Structure formats: C-alpha cells, structure tokens
PAMAR-818514 format. One record per residue: x, y, z of N, C-alpha, C in turn; residue number from 1. Coordinates in Angstrom, 1 decimal, decimal comma. Atoms other than C-alpha are relative to their C-alpha. Layout:
PAMAR-818514
      nx      ny      nz     cax     cay     caz      cx      cy      cz  seq
       X       Y       Z       X       Y       Z       X       Y       Z  NUM
...
end
This chain:
PAMAR-818514
      nx      ny      nz     cax     cay     caz      cx      cy      cz  seq
    -0,2    -1,4    -0,2    -7,5   -18,9     1,2    -0,9     0,6     1,2    1
     0,5    -0,5    -0,9   -10,2   -17,7     3,3     0,4    -1,0     1,3    2
    -0,4     0,8    -1,2    -9,1   -20,5     5,9     1,2     0,6     0,6    3
    -1,4    -0,7    -0,4    -5,5   -19,1     5,8    -0,1     1,5     0,3    4
     0,1    -1,3    -0,5    -6,8   -15,5     6,2    -0,4    -0,4     1,1    5
     0,8     0,2    -1,5    -9,0   -16,4     9,2     1,1    -0,1     0,9    6
    -0,8     0,3    -1,1    -6,3   -18,2    10,8     1,3     1,2     0,4    7
    -0,7    -0,9    -0,2    -3,9   -15,4    10,3    -0,4     1,1     1,0    8
     0,8    -1,4    -0,3    -6,2   -12,5    11,3    -0,1    -0,6     1,6    9
     0,3     0,3    -1,4    -7,0   -14,6    14,9     1,0    -0,1     0,4   10
    -1,3    -0,1    -0,8    -3,6   -15,3    15,7     0,6     1,4     0,3   11
    -0,4    -1,7    -0,4    -2,8   -11,4    15,3    -0,6     0,3     1,1   12
     0,6    -0,6    -1,0    -5,5   -10,6    17,4    -0,2    -0,5     1,5   13
     0,1     0,5    -1,4    -5,2   -13,1    20,1     1,4     0,5     0,7   14
    -1,2    -0,5    -0,6    -1,7   -11,5    20,5     0,1     1,6     0,4   15
     0,0    -1,3    -0,6    -2,7    -8,1    21,2    -1,5     0,1     0,6   16
     1,0     0,1    -0,6    -4,9    -7,3    24,0    -0,6     1,4     0,2   17
     0,8    -1,7    -0,7    -5,6    -3,2    24,6    -0,9     0,2    -1,6   18
     1,1    -0,1     1,1    -8,6    -2,3    22,2     0,9     0,9    -0,8   19
    -0,8    -0,8     0,9    -6,2     0,4    20,8     1,1    -0,7    -0,9   20
    -1,3     0,8     0,9    -3,6    -2,1    19,6    -0,9    -0,6    -1,0   21
     0,8     0,8     0,8    -6,5    -4,3    17,8    -0,5     0,9    -1,2   22
     0,2    -1,0     1,1    -7,7    -1,2    16,0     0,8     0,4    -0,7   23
    -1,0    -0,2     0,7    -4,2    -0,4    15,0     0,2    -1,3    -1,0   24
    -0,3     1,5     1,1    -3,8    -4,2    13,8    -0,9    -0,2    -0,9   25
     1,2     0,2     1,3    -7,1    -4,2    11,8     0,5     1,4    -1,1   26
    -0,1    -0,8     1,4    -5,9    -1,0    10,0     1,4    -0,2    -0,8   27
    -1,4     1,0     0,6    -2,4    -2,6     9,2    -0,5    -0,7    -1,0   28
     0,1     1,3     0,4    -3,8    -5,7     8,2    -1,1     0,7    -1,4   29
     0,4     0,0     1,0    -6,4    -3,8     5,9     0,5     1,1    -1,0   30
    -0,9    -0,9     1,0    -4,2    -1,0     4,4     1,1    -0,9    -0,6   31
    -0,8     1,1     1,0    -1,8    -4,0     3,3    -0,8    -0,5    -0,9   32
     0,7     0,8     1,0    -4,3    -5,9     1,9    -0,5     0,7    -1,3   33
     0,2    -1,0     0,9    -5,7    -3,1    -0,1     1,2     0,4    -0,9   34
    -1,1    -0,1     0,9    -2,5    -2,4    -1,5     0,7    -0,8    -0,7   35
    -0,4     1,1     0,8    -1,2    -5,6    -2,3    -0,9    -0,2    -0,9   36
     1,2     0,4     1,0    -4,6    -6,1    -4,1     0,5     1,0    -1,2   37
    -0,2    -1,0     1,2    -3,9    -2,9    -6,3     1,5    -0,4    -0,6   38
    -1,6     0,3     0,6    -0,1    -4,2    -6,7     0,0    -1,1    -0,9   39
     0,0     1,1     0,8    -0,9    -7,4    -7,8    -0,8     0,3    -1,2   40
     0,5    -0,3     1,4    -3,4    -6,2   -10,4     0,9     0,7    -0,9   41
    -0,9    -0,7     0,9    -0,9    -3,8   -11,8     0,8    -0,9    -0,7   42
    -0,8     0,6     0,4     1,5    -6,3   -11,9    -0,6    -1,1    -1,3   43
     0,6     1,1     1,0    -1,0    -8,7   -13,7    -0,4     0,6    -1,3   44
     0,3    -0,6     1,5    -1,8    -6,0   -16,3     1,2     0,2    -0,8   45
    -1,3     0,1     0,8     1,9    -5,7   -17,0     0,3    -1,5    -0,9   46
    -0,3     1,1     0,2     1,9    -9,3   -17,5    -0,7    -0,1    -1,5   47
     0,7    -0,1     1,0    -0,8    -8,9   -20,1     0,4     1,0    -1,1   48
    -0,8    -1,3     0,5     1,0    -5,8   -21,5     1,1    -1,0    -1,1   49
    -1,1     0,8     0,7     4,1    -8,0   -22,2    -0,3    -0,8    -0,9   50
     0,3     1,4     0,6     2,4   -11,1   -23,5    -0,9     0,6    -1,7   51
     0,9    -0,7     1,0     0,2    -8,6   -25,9    -1,1    -0,9     0,0   52
     1,1     1,2     0,1    -2,6   -10,9   -24,9    -1,2     1,0     0,9   53
     1,4    -0,4    -0,8    -6,4   -10,0   -23,8    -0,7    -0,9     0,8   54
     0,3     0,9    -1,1    -6,8   -13,0   -21,8     0,0     1,0     1,4   55
    -0,3    -0,7    -1,0    -7,7   -11,5   -18,3     0,5    -1,0     1,3   56
    -0,3     0,9    -1,0    -6,3   -14,5   -16,5     1,1     0,5     1,0   57
    -1,1    -0,7    -0,9    -3,0   -12,5   -15,3    -0,3     0,9     1,0   58
     0,6    -1,0    -1,0    -5,3   -10,0   -13,4    -0,8    -0,9     1,0   59
     0,3     0,4    -1,2    -7,1   -12,4   -11,6     0,8    -0,6     0,7   60
    -1,1     0,9    -1,2    -4,0   -14,6   -10,4     0,5     1,3     0,6   61
    -0,9    -1,3    -0,7    -2,4   -10,9    -9,8    -0,7     0,3     1,2   62
     0,8    -0,2    -1,1    -5,2   -10,2    -7,7     0,1    -0,8     1,3   63
    -0,2     1,0    -1,2    -5,5   -13,1    -5,8     1,6    -0,2     0,8   64
    -1,3     0,0    -0,6    -1,6   -13,3    -5,2     0,3     1,2     0,7   65
    -0,2    -1,4    -0,9    -1,4    -9,6    -4,2    -0,7    -0,1     1,1   66
     0,6    -0,1    -1,3    -4,0    -9,9    -1,7     0,5    -1,0     1,0   67
    -1,1     0,6    -1,4    -2,2   -12,8     0,2     1,4     0,7     0,2   68
    -0,6    -0,7    -0,2     0,9   -10,8    -0,2    -0,2     1,0     0,9   69
     0,1    -1,2    -0,8    -0,7    -7,8     1,3    -0,3    -0,6     1,4   70
     0,1     0,8    -1,2    -2,0   -10,3     4,1     1,1     0,1     0,8   71
    -1,4     0,4    -0,4     1,3   -11,4     4,6     1,0     1,2     0,7   72
    -0,7    -1,1    -0,4     2,8    -7,8     4,8    -0,6     0,3     1,1   73
     0,6    -0,9    -1,1     0,3    -6,5     7,1     0,4    -0,9     1,3   74
    -0,2     0,6    -1,2     0,9    -9,5     9,7     1,4     0,4     0,2   75
    -1,2    -0,4    -0,1     4,6    -8,5     9,3     0,3     1,2     0,5   76
    -0,1    -1,7    -0,6     4,0    -4,7    10,1    -0,6    -0,6     1,7   77
     1,0     0,1    -1,2     1,8    -5,9    13,0     1,0    -0,4     1,1   78
    -0,8     0,7    -0,7     4,4    -8,2    14,3     1,5     0,6     0,6   79
    -1,4    -0,9     0,1     7,5    -5,5    13,8    -0,5     1,3     0,5   80
     0,5    -1,0    -0,9     5,5    -3,0    15,3    -0,9     0,0     1,1   81
     0,5     0,2    -0,8     3,8    -4,6    17,9    -1,3     0,7     0,3   82
     1,2    -0,5     0,1     0,4    -3,2    17,2     0,1     1,3    -0,1   83
    -0,1    -1,3     0,2     1,7     0,2    17,2    -0,3     0,9    -1,2   84
     0,0    -0,8     1,1     1,2     3,1    14,7     1,5    -0,2    -0,4   85
    -1,0     0,4     0,8     3,6     2,4    12,1     0,6     1,0    -1,1   86
    -0,3    -0,9     1,2     5,8     5,0     9,8     1,3    -0,9    -0,6   87
    -1,0     0,9     0,8     8,0     3,1     7,2     0,7     1,0    -1,2   88
    -0,8    -1,2     1,0    10,8     5,7     5,5     0,7    -1,0    -0,9   89
    -0,6     0,9     0,9    11,6     4,1     2,5     1,1     1,1    -0,9   90
    -1,2    -0,5     0,6    14,6     5,4     0,1    -0,7     1,3    -1,2   91
     0,8    -0,7     1,0    11,8     7,5    -2,3    -1,3     0,7     0,7   92
     1,6    -0,1    -0,4     8,5     7,4    -0,3     0,3    -0,1     1,6   93
     0,4     0,6    -1,6     7,2     7,4     3,5    -1,4    -0,3    -0,3   94
     1,5     0,5    -0,2     4,1     5,5     4,4    -0,1    -0,6     1,1   95
     0,5     0,5    -1,0     2,2     4,3     7,1    -0,2    -1,6     0,0   96
     0,1     1,4     0,0     2,6     0,4     6,1     1,2    -0,5    -0,8   97
    -1,0     0,3     1,1     5,3    -1,4     4,2    -0,4    -0,2    -1,3   98
     0,5     0,2     1,7     3,2    -2,2     1,1    -0,2     1,4    -0,7   99
     0,0    -1,2     0,5     2,5     1,4     0,5     1,4     0,4    -1,1  100
    -1,1    -0,2     0,9     6,2     1,6    -0,5     0,4    -0,8    -0,9  101
    -0,1     0,6     1,0     6,5    -1,1    -2,6    -1,2     0,4    -1,4  102
     1,1    -0,4     1,4     3,3    -0,1    -4,8     0,5     1,3    -0,3  103
    -0,3    -1,1     0,7     4,5     3,6    -5,0     1,3    -0,3    -1,0  104
    -1,1     0,4     0,9     7,8     2,1    -6,4    -0,5    -0,7    -1,5  105
     0,7     0,6     1,6     5,9     0,2    -9,1    -0,4     0,9    -0,7  106
     0,8    -1,1     0,6     4,1     3,1    -9,9     1,1     0,9    -0,8  107
    -0,7    -0,5     0,4     7,2     5,0   -10,3     0,8    -0,7    -1,3  108
    -1,2     0,6     1,1     9,2     2,4   -12,4    -1,1    -0,3    -1,2  109
     0,6    -0,3     1,0     6,0     2,1   -14,4    -0,1     1,3    -1,2  110
    -0,1    -1,6     0,8     6,1     5,8   -15,5     1,4     0,1    -0,2  111
    -1,0    -0,5     0,4     9,8     5,9   -15,8     0,2    -1,1    -1,3  112
     0,0     0,8     1,1     9,6     2,7   -17,9    -0,7     0,7    -1,1  113
     0,8    -0,5     1,1     7,0     4,3   -20,1     0,8     1,3    -0,8  114
    -0,6    -1,3     0,6     8,9     7,7   -20,4     1,5    -0,6    -0,7  115
    -0,9     0,5     0,8    12,1     5,9   -21,6    -0,3    -0,7    -1,3  116
     0,4     0,6     1,4    10,7     3,5   -24,0    -0,6     0,8    -0,8  117
     0,4    -0,8     1,0     8,7     6,1   -25,8     1,0     0,9    -0,5  118
    -1,0    -1,1     0,8    11,8     8,4   -26,3     0,8    -0,9    -0,5  119
    -0,5     0,9     1,1    13,4     5,5   -27,6    -0,9    -0,4    -1,3  120
     0,9     0,2     1,3    10,5     4,9   -30,0     0,0     1,2    -1,0  121
    -0,1    -1,2     1,0    10,5     8,5   -31,1     1,3     0,3    -0,7  122
    -1,2    -0,4     0,5    14,2     8,6   -31,8     0,4    -1,1    -1,3  123
     0,1     0,9     0,8    13,9     5,2   -33,6    -1,2     0,1    -1,4  124
     1,2    -0,2     1,0    10,7     6,5   -35,5    -1,1    -1,6    -0,2  125
     1,1     0,9    -0,3     8,6     3,6   -34,1    -1,1     0,1     0,7  126
     1,2    -0,2    -0,6     5,3     3,0   -33,1     0,0     0,4     1,7  127
    -0,1    -0,6    -1,3     4,8     5,3   -29,8    -0,5    -0,8     0,9  128
     1,1     0,9    -1,2     1,9     3,0   -28,1     0,7    -1,0     0,3  129
    -0,7     1,0    -0,8     4,0     0,2   -28,2     1,1     0,0     1,0  130
    -0,8    -0,3    -1,0     6,9     1,8   -26,4    -0,6     0,4     1,3  131
     0,4     0,1    -1,3     4,6     2,8   -23,7    -0,6    -0,9     0,7  132
     0,4     1,4    -0,6     2,7    -0,6   -23,6     1,4    -0,4     0,8  133
    -1,0     0,7    -0,6     5,9    -2,6   -23,0     0,8     0,7     0,8  134
    -0,4    -0,7    -1,1     7,7     0,3   -21,0    -0,4     0,1     0,9  135
     0,8    -0,3    -1,2     5,3     0,7   -18,6    -0,1    -1,3     0,5  136
     0,0     1,3    -0,4     5,0    -2,9   -18,2     1,0    -0,7     0,6  137
    -1,3     0,4    -0,5     8,7    -3,7   -18,0     0,4     0,9     1,1  138
    -0,4    -0,9    -1,1     9,1    -0,9   -15,5    -0,9    -0,1     1,0  139
     0,8     0,0    -0,8     6,5    -1,7   -13,4     0,4    -1,3     0,8  140
    -1,1     1,0    -0,7     8,3    -5,2   -12,6     1,2     0,4     0,6  141
    -1,3    -0,4    -0,6    11,5    -3,4   -12,2    -0,4     0,6     1,1  142
     0,4    -1,0    -1,3     9,9    -1,3    -9,8    -0,4    -0,6     1,0  143
     0,6     1,0    -1,2     8,0    -3,8    -7,7     1,5    -0,7     0,5  144
    -1,0     0,7    -0,9    11,4    -5,5    -7,3     1,0     1,0     0,7  145
    -0,8    -0,9    -0,2    13,3    -2,4    -6,6    -0,8     0,4     1,5  146
     0,9    -0,1    -1,1    10,4    -1,6    -4,0     0,0    -1,0     1,1  147
    -0,1     1,3    -0,9    10,7    -5,1    -2,5     1,2     0,4     0,7  148
    -1,2    -0,3    -0,4    14,4    -4,1    -1,8    -0,2     1,3     1,2  149
     0,5    -1,4    -0,5    13,4    -0,7    -0,7    -0,8    -0,3     1,4  150
     0,9     0,2    -1,5    10,7    -1,6     1,8     0,6    -1,0     1,2  151
    -0,3     0,9    -0,9    11,9    -4,6     3,6     1,6    -0,1     0,3  152
    -1,9    -0,2    -0,3    16,2    -4,2     3,5     0,4     1,4     0,3  153
    -0,6    -1,3     0,0    16,6    -0,4     3,2    -1,0     1,0     0,8  154
     1,1    -1,1    -0,7    13,5     1,3     5,0     0,2     0,0     1,4  155
    -0,3    -0,1    -1,4    13,7     2,6     8,3    -1,8    -0,1     0,5  156
     1,1     0,2    -0,4    10,8     1,5    10,5    -0,2     0,8     1,6  157
     0,0    -1,3    -1,2     9,5     4,3    13,3    -1,4    -0,3     0,4  158
     1,0     0,0    -0,6     7,1     3,9    15,9    -0,4     1,2     0,8  159
     0,9    -1,2    -0,5     4,9     6,6    17,8     1,4     0,6     1,1  160
    -0,8    -0,4    -0,9     7,9     6,4    20,3     1,0     1,1    -0,1  161
    -1,0    -0,9     0,4    10,2     8,6    18,4    -0,4     1,4    -0,5  162
     0,2    -1,2     0,3    10,0    12,1    17,7    -0,3     0,3    -1,6  163
    -0,1     0,1     1,3    10,3    11,6    13,8    -1,5    -0,3    -0,3  164
     1,4     0,5     0,4     7,0    10,0    13,6    -1,2     1,1     0,0  165
     0,8    -1,1     0,1     5,3    12,8    15,0    -0,1     1,2    -0,8  166
    -0,4    -1,1     0,9     6,8    15,3    12,9    -0,6    -0,6    -1,4  167
     0,5     0,4     1,2     5,7    13,1     9,9    -1,3     0,0    -0,1  168
     1,2     0,4    -0,2     2,4    12,6    11,2    -0,7     1,4    -0,6  169
     0,6    -1,1     0,2     1,7    16,1    10,5    -0,4     0,1    -1,5  170
     0,6    -0,2     1,5     1,2    15,5     6,8    -1,6    -0,9    -0,2  171
     1,1     0,9     0,0    -2,2    14,1     5,6     0,4    -1,4    -0,6  172
    -0,3     1,2     0,4    -2,2    10,4     5,1    -0,5    -0,7    -1,4  173
     0,5     0,4     1,3    -2,7     8,8     1,4     0,9    -0,9    -1,0  174
    -0,8     0,8     0,9    -1,4     6,3    -1,1     0,9     1,0    -0,7  175
    -0,5    -1,6     0,7    -0,3    10,2    -2,8    -0,2     0,7     0,9  176
    -0,2    -1,3    -0,9     0,7    12,6    -0,5     0,6     1,2    -0,7  177
    -0,5    -1,5     0,7     1,2    16,2    -1,6     0,2     1,1     1,2  178
    -0,2    -1,1    -1,2     2,8    18,7     1,2     0,5     1,3    -0,5  179
    -0,6    -1,0     0,5     2,9    22,0     0,3     0,8     1,2     0,8  180
    -0,9    -0,8    -1,1     4,2    23,8     3,2    -0,2    -0,9     1,3  181
     0,2     0,8    -1,3     4,3    22,7     6,9    -1,1     0,2     0,4  182
     1,7     0,0    -0,8     0,6    23,9     7,5    -1,0    -0,8    -1,0  183
     1,1     0,2     1,2    -1,0    22,5     4,2     0,6    -1,4    -0,3  184
    -0,1     1,5     0,8    -0,9    18,7     2,8    -1,2    -0,5    -0,4  185
     1,3     0,6     0,5    -3,5    16,8     0,8     0,5    -1,5    -0,1  186
    -0,6     1,3     0,3    -3,4    12,9     0,6    -1,1    -0,6    -0,5  187
     0,8     0,5     0,8    -5,2    10,7    -1,8    -0,1    -1,5     0,1  188
     0,3     1,5     0,1    -6,9     7,3    -1,4     0,9    -0,6     1,2  189
    -0,7     0,7    -1,5    -5,9     6,3     2,5    -1,0    -1,0     0,2  190
     0,9     1,1    -0,6    -7,3     3,0     3,8     0,0     0,4     1,4  191
     0,1    -0,5    -1,6    -8,6     3,5     7,3    -1,1    -0,9     0,6  192
     0,6     0,5    -1,1   -10,8     2,2    10,0    -1,4     0,8     0,3  193
     1,1    -0,8    -0,6   -14,2     3,5    11,0    -0,7    -1,1     1,2  194
     0,4     0,7    -1,1   -15,1     2,4    14,6    -1,6     0,5     0,3  195
     1,3    -0,6    -0,2   -18,8     2,5    15,4    -0,5    -0,9     1,5  196
     0,2     0,6    -1,4   -20,5     1,6    18,9    -1,8    -0,3     0,0  197
     1,5     0,5     0,0   -24,1     0,0    19,2    -0,2    -0,6     1,3  198
     0,5     0,4    -1,3   -26,2    -0,9    22,3    -0,8    -0,8     0,1  199
     1,3     0,6    -0,1   -28,3    -3,8    22,9    -0,3    -0,5     1,5  200
     0,3     1,0    -1,3   -29,3    -6,4    25,5     1,0    -0,6     0,6  201
    -1,1     0,7    -0,3   -26,2    -7,9    25,6     1,2     1,1     0,5  202
    -0,9    -0,7    -0,5   -24,4    -4,7    26,4     0,5     0,7    -1,3  203
    -0,5    -1,0     1,6   -22,1    -2,1    24,3     0,8    -0,7    -0,7  204
    -0,8     0,6     0,6   -20,6    -3,5    21,3     0,6     1,0    -0,8  205
    -1,1    -0,5     1,0   -17,9    -2,2    18,9     0,3    -0,7    -1,2  206
    -0,7     0,8     1,4   -17,4    -2,9    15,2     0,9     0,8    -0,8  207
    -1,3    -0,4     0,9   -14,6    -2,1    12,7    -0,6    -0,2    -1,3  208
     0,4     0,3     1,7   -15,5    -1,3     9,1     1,1     0,5    -0,8  209
    -1,1    -0,7     0,8   -12,4    -0,8     6,6    -1,1     0,7    -0,9  210
     0,1    -1,2     0,9   -12,8     2,2     4,6     1,1     0,5    -1,2  211
    -1,2    -0,6     1,0   -11,0     4,0     1,9    -0,5     1,7     0,0  212
     0,4    -1,7     0,1   -10,9     8,0     2,2     0,7     0,4    -1,5  213
    -0,5    -0,3     1,5   -10,2     9,2    -1,3     0,7     1,4     0,3  214
    -0,7    -1,5    -0,2    -9,3    12,8    -0,3     0,1     0,1     1,6  215
    -0,2    -0,5    -1,3    -7,6    14,0     3,1     0,6     1,1     0,0  216
    -0,7    -1,1    -0,4    -6,8    17,5     4,0     0,4     0,3     1,0  217
    -0,7    -0,6    -1,2    -4,6    18,6     6,8     0,6     1,4    -0,2  218
    -0,3    -1,4     0,1    -4,4    21,8     7,9     0,8     0,3     1,5  219
    -0,7     0,1    -1,3    -1,9    22,6    10,9     0,3     1,5     0,4  220
     0,0    -1,3    -0,4    -2,1    25,8    12,7     1,0     0,1     1,1  221
end
C-alpha cells in the first residue's frame, strides 16, 4: 500500500510544474484521502451493525479500503481539474472534491435509514434500538451507492475559470457547511494544507503539512 501510494503521489506531482498547482494537488489528495478513510470506517461500522458482531475487523478493512479509495479519487480530481481549485456540484451537496459528495450522501443515507426503520419499529411495537441500528447501517450503504453515482456521473465539475465557482467560494469550506445569508457562513471539519518556509545553508525550503480545520467562519462584507 505504501509503495502504491508513493508511486501515485510522485506521478501526480511530476505532471504539475508550478508551485501553486503542486499545493492544490496536495490539498486535493489530502482531502480525498481523509474523506475516503472516514467513509470506509463508516461503512465498516455498518457491516458490524448488520452482522450484529463486535469484531472490529470490518473497521480495519474499511479504513484501509477507504484510504485507497480516497487516494484514487484524489488522483482523479487532480487529473480532471489539471491541478486547479475544484468545485464539485452534486445533486444534494457542493464540495471542493469528489469524495465529500459521496461522504455526505452516506451520512444522509444513514440518517434517513435510521428515521424510516425506527418509524416502522414504533408502528410494529418492536425494539427501537434494533431499528436504529439496522436502518442506519442499511441506509449508509444505500447512501454510499447513491453518492458514487451522484459524484462521478451526475455532478458538475467547476474550475476557477468559471464565475459560478467564485460565487460558491464565498461560503466557508467544510465537510458540513452552513450558510445563513450572503454574508455569513460556517464550515465544520475542512482538510487543508499549511505551507511553512524555512531558511538553511542550502537555501529557502518550503514544507506542506496536511491539517484539519475544525471550524471555519467566513464573513463577506
């Protein structure tokens, strides 16, 4: 896995020359990898719930497969955007990479499945906890499938050359974005890259560190 990841990263970096393109490439790869890991872990938990099992093997497998899926999706985003800033406009959500569309659809599927199953359990006078567990697990997988179709087949991919991206960029970035009006928006859990410069005898060097911003608040005046 490490060899594959390193090869893929080097291949993408060699095909982008400018520093800004490289920085955007790292941000796309980091964001998609994080989203993929979270998505895989969620689906692994859904498998545990459906099997009614306490074995954590599905979580481990889900995390590994989700990370690989995120890296591949990041490479896809870099290839289709040419290393530029990217806005993916899906059916239900907008995001700055492809995997966030799938992740949010997975969340929506889990929430919808939990609501529907718990409602059925209430009507049938059955244990509510079982309805929440199986409904959320089933809904997560349904949402994941819908998200894949939404993100890769139905969504629109927009680069900074279009005016619509400049309008959407007025909102705060995050896995969950809340926009109250044209001036105020809040974003939660946004993967980003911190650039730091250091000087040594060999000259000026620049380092990139992946981070996650828990809270973003944007005010437009």
